[in-house]
C-alpha positions as CSV (number, residue, x, y, z in Angstrom):
1,D,-70.2,153.7,58.7
2,L,-67.0,156.0,59.2
3,G,-65.6,153.8,62.0
4,F,-65.8,156.7,65.0
5,A,-68.3,157.7,67.4
6,W,-69.1,161.7,67.1
7,N,-68.8,162.7,70.8
8,M,-68.9,166.6,71.1
9,W,-68.5,166.3,74.8
10,D,-65.0,164.4,74.5
11,E,-64.2,167.0,71.6
12,R,-64.5,170.0,74.0
13,L,-62.6,168.1,76.8
14,E,-59.8,167.8,74.3
15,E,-60.1,171.7,73.7
16,L,-60.1,172.4,77.3
17,K,-56.8,170.1,77.7
18,K,-55.1,172.3,75.2
19,Y,-56.3,175.4,76.8
20,K,-55.0,174.5,80.2
21,A,-51.6,173.4,78.4
22,T,-51.3,176.7,77.1
23,H,-52.8,179.0,79.7
24,G,-52.1,176.8,83.0
25,S,-55.8,176.5,84.1
26,C,-59.3,175.5,83.3
27,N,-60.7,178.8,84.0
28,V,-61.7,179.9,80.3
29,P,-62.8,183.5,80.1
30,K,-65.9,184.6,78.2
31,S,-63.9,185.8,75.3
32,Q,-63.1,182.3,74.5
33,G,-66.5,181.6,73.1
34,L,-67.8,178.3,72.6
35,L,-65.2,176.8,75.2
36,A,-66.2,179.0,77.6
37,E,-70.0,178.4,77.3
38,W,-69.3,174.8,77.4
39,V,-67.1,175.1,80.6
40,Y,-69.9,177.1,82.3
41,R,-72.4,174.4,81.4
42,Q,-70.4,171.8,82.8
43,R,-70.6,173.6,86.3
44,Q,-74.2,174.2,85.9
45,K,-74.9,170.5,84.9
46,R,-72.8,169.1,88.0
47,K,-74.8,171.4,90.3
48,K,-78.1,170.0,88.9
49,G,-76.8,166.2,89.0
50,K,-76.6,166.0,85.2
51,L,-73.1,165.0,84.7
52,S,-72.0,161.4,84.8
53,E,-69.3,160.2,87.3
54,L,-67.1,159.6,84.3
55,E,-67.4,163.1,83.1
56,I,-66.9,164.5,86.6
57,R,-63.8,162.4,86.9
58,K,-62.4,163.3,83.6
59,L,-62.8,167.1,84.6
60,D,-61.5,166.5,88.2
61,D,-58.3,164.6,86.6
62,L,-57.6,167.9,84.5
63,G,-57.8,170.1,87.6
64,F,-61.3,171.8,86.6
65,V,-62.4,174.2,89.3
66,W,-66.1,173.5,90.3
67,D,-66.7,176.5,92.4
68,F,-65.0,179.4,90.8
69,W,-65.9,181.9,93.6
70,D,-64.2,179.7,96.2
71,E,-61.1,179.6,94.0
72,R,-60.9,183.3,93.5
73,L,-61.4,183.7,97.3
74,K,-58.4,181.3,98.0
75,E,-56.3,183.6,95.5
76,L,-57.4,186.9,97.3
77,K,-56.4,185.3,100.6
78,K,-53.1,184.4,99.2
79,Y,-52.7,188.0,97.8
80,K,-53.6,189.7,101.2
81,A,-51.1,187.4,103.1
82,A,-48.3,188.7,100.7
83,H,-49.3,192.2,100.5
84,G,-51.3,193.0,103.8
85,H,-54.4,194.2,102.0
86,C,-57.2,193.3,99.4
87,N,-57.0,196.6,97.4
88,L,-56.0,195.1,93.9
89,P,-55.9,197.4,90.8
90,R,-58.3,196.0,88.1
91,R,-55.1,195.5,85.8
92,Q,-54.1,192.6,88.5
93,G,-55.6,190.3,86.0
94,P,-58.8,188.1,86.5
95,L,-58.4,188.4,90.4
96,G,-58.3,192.2,90.2
97,T,-61.3,192.1,88.1
98,W,-63.2,189.7,90.5
99,V,-62.4,191.9,93.3
């Protein structure tokens, strides 16, 4: 016995914490490979009722966005309030790509 329990979920959560510390959010783009896949699976598992309350709480505490579409819609509303339109160029980052 090595004295520790191997828990891939907690390992990925730690990766997500590091990602958020660097990038400011838990919205991991597909280009991030395994971490992005893990984030996507957590959203799907919650929709299907397959995440534990503890896992949900840990992700909530980190500021995890469960409904990415609603989050982008909020961003778009802020953009429209500031600029008077929703015609974002693609180079406007993730919001521009989403629109």
